[in-house]
C-alpha positions as CSV (number, residue, x, y, z in Angstrom):
1,M,-83.9,53.8,-85.6
2,N,-80.6,54.4,-83.8
3,M,-81.1,54.0,-80.1
4,R,-81.1,57.5,-78.4
5,L,-79.3,57.7,-75.2
6,L,-80.7,60.2,-72.4
7,A,-78.8,63.4,-72.1
8,G,-78.0,63.8,-68.4
9,G,-76.6,61.3,-65.8
10,C,-79.6,61.8,-63.5
11,A,-82.3,61.0,-66.1
12,L,-80.3,58.0,-67.4
13,A,-80.1,56.7,-63.9
14,A,-83.7,57.2,-63.5
15,L,-84.7,55.4,-66.4
16,T,-82.3,52.6,-65.8
17,L,-83.9,52.1,-62.4
18,T,-87.4,52.0,-63.8
19,G,-86.3,49.3,-66.4
20,L,-85.1,50.9,-69.7
21,S,-84.6,48.0,-71.8
22,A,-84.3,47.0,-75.7
23,T,-85.1,49.1,-78.6
24,A,-87.6,48.4,-81.1
25,D,-88.6,50.2,-84.4
26,P,-92.0,51.7,-84.9
27,A,-94.3,49.2,-87.0
28,D,-93.9,49.6,-90.6
29,D,-97.8,49.9,-91.1
30,T,-100.4,52.0,-93.0
31,L,-103.6,53.2,-91.1
32,V,-106.9,53.4,-93.2
33,V,-109.9,53.8,-91.1
34,N,-113.1,52.0,-92.3
35,G,-111.3,51.4,-95.7
36,E,-111.8,55.0,-96.7
37,I,-109.9,57.4,-94.5
38,N,-106.2,57.4,-95.2
39,M,-104.2,58.5,-92.1
40,I,-100.8,60.3,-92.2
41,T,-99.3,58.6,-89.3
42,R,-95.5,59.3,-90.0
43,T,-93.5,61.9,-92.0
44,D,-90.0,62.0,-93.1
45,K,-89.5,65.4,-91.8
46,A,-90.8,67.1,-88.5
47,P,-91.7,70.8,-88.6
48,D,-88.7,73.1,-88.8
49,Y,-89.5,74.7,-85.4
50,I,-89.0,71.4,-83.7
51,E,-85.5,70.9,-82.9
52,G,-85.3,67.3,-81.5
53,L,-87.2,65.4,-84.1
54,S,-86.1,64.6,-87.7
55,E,-89.2,62.6,-88.4
56,Q,-92.7,62.1,-86.9
57,Y,-94.5,59.2,-85.9
58,S,-98.1,58.7,-84.5
59,G,-98.3,56.7,-81.3
60,W,-100.1,54.2,-83.5
61,H,-97.0,52.9,-84.7
62,F,-95.8,51.9,-81.3
63,R,-98.7,49.7,-80.3
64,E,-99.2,46.0,-80.8
65,D,-100.6,44.6,-84.0
66,D,-104.1,43.9,-82.7
67,T,-104.6,47.3,-81.1
68,R,-103.6,49.0,-84.3
69,V,-106.1,46.6,-86.2
70,M,-108.7,47.9,-83.6
71,Q,-108.5,51.4,-84.5
72,A,-108.8,50.7,-88.2
73,D,-112.5,49.9,-88.0
74,D,-115.2,52.0,-86.1
75,F,-117.0,48.6,-85.3
76,D,-114.0,47.4,-83.4
77,N,-112.9,50.9,-81.8
78,P,-114.2,50.9,-78.2
79,G,-113.7,54.8,-78.2
80,M,-116.6,55.1,-80.9
81,L,-119.0,54.0,-78.0
82,G,-118.2,57.6,-76.6
83,V,-118.9,59.2,-80.0
84,E,-122.2,57.5,-80.1
85,A,-123.1,58.7,-76.6
86,A,-122.1,62.2,-77.5
87,Q,-124.3,62.2,-80.5
88,G,-127.2,61.9,-78.3
89,V,-126.2,64.7,-76.1
90,W,-125.6,66.8,-79.1
91,D,-129.3,66.4,-80.1
92,T,-130.6,67.0,-76.5
93,A,-131.6,70.4,-75.2
94,D,-130.1,71.4,-71.9
95,G,-129.9,74.6,-69.9
96,T,-132.2,77.6,-69.3
97,E,-132.3,78.5,-73.0
98,G,-133.7,75.3,-74.0
99,K,-130.9,74.8,-76.6
100,A,-129.0,71.8,-77.8
101,C,-125.9,71.7,-79.8
102,A,-127.9,70.8,-82.7
103,T,-129.8,74.1,-82.3
104,C,-126.9,76.2,-83.6
105,H,-124.9,73.6,-85.6
106,E,-126.4,71.5,-88.4
107,G,-124.7,68.4,-87.3
108,A,-121.6,67.0,-85.7
109,E,-120.1,67.1,-89.4
110,S,-120.1,70.9,-89.2
111,M,-117.2,70.7,-86.8
112,A,-115.0,69.1,-89.3
113,G,-111.5,70.8,-89.1
114,V,-112.0,72.1,-85.7
115,R,-109.9,69.4,-83.8
116,A,-107.1,70.0,-86.3
117,V,-106.4,73.7,-85.0
118,M,-106.9,73.0,-81.3
119,P,-105.8,74.6,-79.0
120,K,-106.5,78.1,-80.6
121,F,-106.2,81.6,-79.3
122,N,-109.6,83.0,-78.5
123,E,-109.8,86.6,-79.7
124,E,-113.0,87.3,-77.9
125,K,-111.7,86.0,-74.4
126,G,-107.9,87.0,-75.0
127,E,-106.5,83.7,-74.1
128,M,-105.5,80.4,-75.3
129,Y,-108.6,78.0,-75.6
130,T,-108.7,74.2,-75.9
131,M,-111.7,72.3,-77.3
132,E,-113.0,71.7,-73.6
133,M,-113.1,75.5,-73.1
134,Y,-114.9,76.1,-76.2
135,I,-117.4,73.5,-75.5
136,N,-118.0,74.8,-72.0
137,Q,-118.3,78.4,-73.5
138,C,-121.1,77.3,-75.5
139,R,-122.9,75.5,-72.7
140,T,-122.6,78.4,-70.2
141,E,-123.0,81.4,-72.5
142,R,-125.2,80.0,-75.2
143,M,-127.3,77.2,-73.6
144,G,-127.4,78.5,-70.1
145,A,-126.3,74.9,-68.9
146,E,-123.7,74.1,-66.3
147,A,-120.1,73.7,-67.4
148,W,-118.9,70.1,-67.6
149,D,-115.8,69.1,-65.5
150,W,-112.7,68.5,-67.6
151,D,-112.4,64.8,-67.5
152,S,-116.1,64.0,-67.2
153,A,-117.5,61.3,-69.4
154,D,-119.9,63.9,-71.2
155,M,-116.8,66.2,-71.9
156,V,-114.3,63.4,-73.0
157,N,-117.3,61.9,-75.3
158,M,-118.1,65.2,-76.9
159,T,-114.3,65.9,-77.7
160,A,-114.3,62.5,-79.2
161,L,-117.3,63.2,-81.4
162,I,-116.0,66.4,-82.6
163,S,-112.5,64.8,-83.3
164,S,-114.1,62.0,-85.2
165,V,-115.3,64.4,-87.9
166,S,-111.8,65.7,-88.4
167,R,-110.1,62.2,-88.8
168,G,-107.7,62.4,-91.9
169,M,-107.4,66.0,-91.5
170,P,-103.7,67.3,-90.9
171,M,-103.0,68.8,-87.5
172,N,-102.4,72.5,-88.1
173,V,-102.1,74.5,-84.7
174,A,-101.1,78.1,-85.0
175,I,-97.8,78.9,-82.8
176,D,-97.3,82.6,-84.0
177,G,-99.0,85.8,-83.1
178,P,-100.7,85.8,-79.9
179,A,-100.2,82.2,-79.4
180,A,-96.4,82.5,-79.4
181,P,-96.0,83.3,-75.5
182,Y,-98.1,80.2,-74.7
183,W,-96.1,77.9,-77.1
184,E,-92.6,79.3,-75.5
185,Q,-94.1,78.4,-72.1
186,G,-95.1,75.0,-73.3
187,K,-91.8,74.3,-74.8
188,E,-90.0,75.2,-71.7
189,M,-92.2,72.8,-69.7
190,Y,-91.5,70.0,-72.2
191,Y,-87.7,70.3,-71.3
192,T,-88.0,70.9,-67.8
193,R,-87.2,67.9,-65.5
194,Y,-89.8,67.0,-63.0
195,G,-90.2,65.1,-59.8
196,Q,-87.8,62.6,-57.9
197,L,-86.8,60.9,-61.0
198,E,-85.8,64.1,-62.6
199,L,-87.4,63.4,-66.0
200,S,-88.7,65.8,-68.5
201,C,-91.2,65.0,-71.4
202,S,-88.4,65.1,-73.8
203,N,-86.5,62.5,-72.1
204,C,-88.9,59.7,-72.9
205,H,-90.6,61.0,-76.0
206,E,-87.6,62.7,-77.8
207,D,-84.6,61.1,-76.5
208,N,-85.9,57.6,-76.2
209,Y,-88.9,56.9,-78.4
210,G,-88.6,53.3,-79.7
211,N,-87.1,52.1,-76.4
212,Y,-88.8,50.2,-73.8
213,I,-89.5,51.1,-70.2
214,R,-90.5,47.7,-68.8
215,A,-93.3,46.7,-71.0
216,D,-94.2,50.2,-72.4
217,H,-92.8,51.1,-76.0
218,L,-92.2,54.4,-75.6
219,S,-93.7,56.7,-78.5
220,Q,-93.1,60.3,-79.4
221,G,-96.0,61.5,-77.3
222,Q,-97.9,62.8,-80.0
223,I,-101.5,64.0,-79.1
224,N,-103.1,63.8,-82.6
225,G,-105.1,60.8,-81.6
226,F,-106.8,62.4,-78.6
227,P,-109.0,61.7,-76.9
228,V,-107.5,58.2,-76.5
229,Y,-109.2,55.0,-75.5
230,R,-106.6,53.3,-73.3
231,L,-107.3,49.6,-73.0
232,K,-105.6,49.3,-69.7
233,D,-108.2,51.9,-68.3
234,A,-111.0,50.8,-70.4
235,K,-112.3,54.3,-71.1
236,L,-111.6,57.3,-73.1
237,S,-108.9,59.7,-71.7
238,S,-108.3,63.4,-72.3
239,I,-105.0,65.0,-73.3
240,H,-104.6,66.7,-69.8
241,N,-105.5,63.3,-68.1
242,R,-102.5,61.8,-69.8
243,F,-100.0,64.9,-69.0
244,K,-101.1,64.5,-65.4
245,G,-100.4,60.8,-65.5
246,C,-97.0,61.3,-67.1
247,I,-96.0,63.9,-64.5
248,R,-97.3,61.7,-61.7
249,D,-95.0,59.0,-63.0
250,T,-92.0,61.2,-62.4
251,R,-93.0,61.3,-58.7
252,A,-93.7,65.1,-58.8
253,E,-96.7,67.0,-57.9
254,T,-98.9,67.3,-61.0
255,F,-100.8,70.3,-62.6
256,K,-104.5,70.1,-62.9
257,P,-106.5,69.5,-66.0
258,G,-107.4,72.7,-67.4
259,S,-104.6,74.6,-65.7
260,P,-102.7,77.4,-67.6
261,E,-99.6,75.1,-67.3
262,F,-101.4,72.2,-69.1
263,I,-102.9,74.4,-71.7
264,A,-99.6,76.0,-72.7
265,L,-98.2,72.3,-72.8
266,E,-101.0,71.0,-75.1
267,L,-100.4,73.7,-77.4
268,Y,-96.4,73.0,-77.7
269,V,-96.9,69.3,-77.8
270,A,-99.8,69.6,-80.5
271,S,-97.5,71.6,-82.6
272,R,-94.9,68.9,-82.5
273,G,-97.5,66.9,-84.5
274,N,-98.5,69.4,-87.1
275,G,-98.7,67.5,-90.5
276,L,-99.9,64.2,-88.7
277,S,-103.5,63.3,-89.2
278,V,-106.3,63.8,-86.6
279,E,-107.0,60.3,-85.4
280,G,-109.2,60.7,-82.4
281,P,-110.8,58.6,-80.8
282,S,-107.6,56.5,-81.2
283,V,-107.0,53.3,-79.4
284,R,-103.7,52.6,-77.3
285,N,-102.6,50.1,-74.8
């Protein structure tokens, strides 16, 4: 991979100050989970509507050897503890209606394919919905239960369970029709510089993937692996939690998880990974 230089002197200066150093190619490796789920973790061609990428790489390729190996086996993947916890919640009645997830859905396996198309325009509600929003819609409107906080353990674990049954399926979020204005908003955000460091998402994840900032090997910022078990945090993290952390790192006032801004950004970033396999829950440093 050729080293990509930042466009714009302010961003270049900011990255230099924060420790931009050597470049390193993504690992030349293949991910097969449990010896049977073959993952598409790279493609030779990005989607035509993505102008800044000629190829796609899952963040898995940018992690250390032991981290990549950890994701290849559910017994070693710490994110699967969240999946197991959610399975118990799936079967447990909650709310005034006395219903559980299992009341309406035969099993978590019935959710296969859902993660691959999220976020998705909700025709009934007339707005873009993430997986978290669909989960809370079920809880409040069908179960008579309280909505979960966006980054609560129950919510992140449940998204991990629903993601796990789609592993190996290609991401395929729709960006046309009613989704188009949300996608355009997310794209604008992706290329907008934020904070005192004047950095955009694209500065790190498009112009400089493969480079290092201090000890961090920059990836393309693909979100096909979420929710992600981050070893440094020792817990599963949602997509919006990671967005919040990235914007915070630019020394800007961040948006909140579940905000319209992050929902639009999620759609755009998810579309950049169309064709890569669903990996969640994945493991990252």
